[in-house]
N, C-alpha and C positions, 0 to 999 in steps of 0.2 A: 504494500500500500504506500502511495506517495504522500509526502507531507503537503499540507495546504497552509499557506500563510495568509493572514488577513490583518489589515490595519484600518483605522478609522480616522478620517480627516474632517475637521469642522471649520467652517468659515468663521473668522473672527472680526469681520468688518473690513471695508475697503478692499484691499488686495491680500490681506493676511489670512493664512490658513494654519491650523495647528494639527499635526498628525500625532496620534497616539500609537506608539510602537512598543508593545509589551510593557506599557506603563511609563515609557520614556517619551517625553514631549519633544517634538521636532517642529519648530516654528519656521514657516515659509512666508515670504513677503516680497513684494516688488520694491524697487528703489523709489525714492521720492519722485524722481523724474518719470518713473513708470506708473505713478498713481498710488504707490504704497507709502509705508513709513519706515522701510528698511529694518523691520523687526526680526528678520531672519534671512536665511539663504534663499536664493532662487531655487525652484525645484530642479531646473536644469543642472545647476552646479552640484546638486546632491547626487547626480549620476557619477560625477567625478569622485565624490566622497565614498560612494558605494564601492567603486572599483578599488580605491586606495585601501579601504578597510578590509575588504575581502581578500585581496592578494597579500596585504600586510600580515593578516592573521595566519594565512597559509605559510608564508615565507618564514616568519618567526618560529612557528611550530615545527616546521621541517628542519630549520637550523638547530633548534634545541635537540631534536632527535639525532642530528648529525654531530652533536656535541661541539658545535661552533658557538663560541661565546662572543656575542656582540655587545657593545656598550650602548649603542643607539641605533635606531633604524627610523628613517623617515621616508615617506613616499610622496612624491609630488606627481600629480596627474595634470597634464596640459591637454586641453581640448580645443580643436579647431571647429568653429561654428560656421554653418552654411550662411551664405548671403541672402538666400531666398526663404520665404515662409513655406512650410513650417520650419523655423530655424531649429537645427539639430546638429549634433556633433558629427563631423565627417571623418575625424581622426582623433585618436587619443594617444598620448605618449607618456609612459610611466617612467619616472626616474627614481630608482631605489638608491638611497644613500645609507651606507653602513659605516659606523664608527667602531674601531676596536684596534687591537694589537695583532699584527701578523694574520689578518683574516685570509683564509684560503679562497682565492677567486674561483677555483673550480667548484667548490661547494656552494658558494654564493650563487654562481650561475646555475648550478643544478637545482637549488631550491627555488629560484625564480622561474626556471623552465617548468618545474613540476607544478607550480601554482598556475602558470599561464596555460599549460597544456592539459592538466588533469583535474586540478582541484577548484579553481576559482570559477564559480558559477556565474558571477557577474561578468567576468571577462569572456566566458564562453558565449554568453548571450550577445554581448557587444560585438564580438568578432563576426557574428552572423551578418552584421549590418555595416561595420566600419573597420578600418585598419587600426590595429592597436600595436604599438611598438614599445620597446623598453630599452633602458640602459642601466648600468650599475656603476655607482661611484663609491669609492672607498676612501675614508679619512682615517689615517693612522693616528692613534692616540698616544 
């Protein structure tokens, strides 16, 4: 039997909406120029957040199993937006930045590849519609 996920989103006035995700509140709003009050992220940018969180959790978990000790991990996701409506992402680029001592690049690459090709459901869906690329940066501590 497959899982079924459900969230509920309520309009809070003007352009603001609040989503309830397992008891966690996520506020979305338009910028002031867009008719909102900038009370939260735009829904479109949350697509970037979903990818960074999904792959980040995968990669950190895989690296722990590989006994790779990282001090920090940050994931930046850059999205190219179409010029025409409906405006959507046409490409995403994921930048993984790891900080640590003598981090083994082969294991970092393997963990990222496993997330990209096997585990990250968000990226799997995005890849059906757009090009998703990545790079790894290492900062020696």
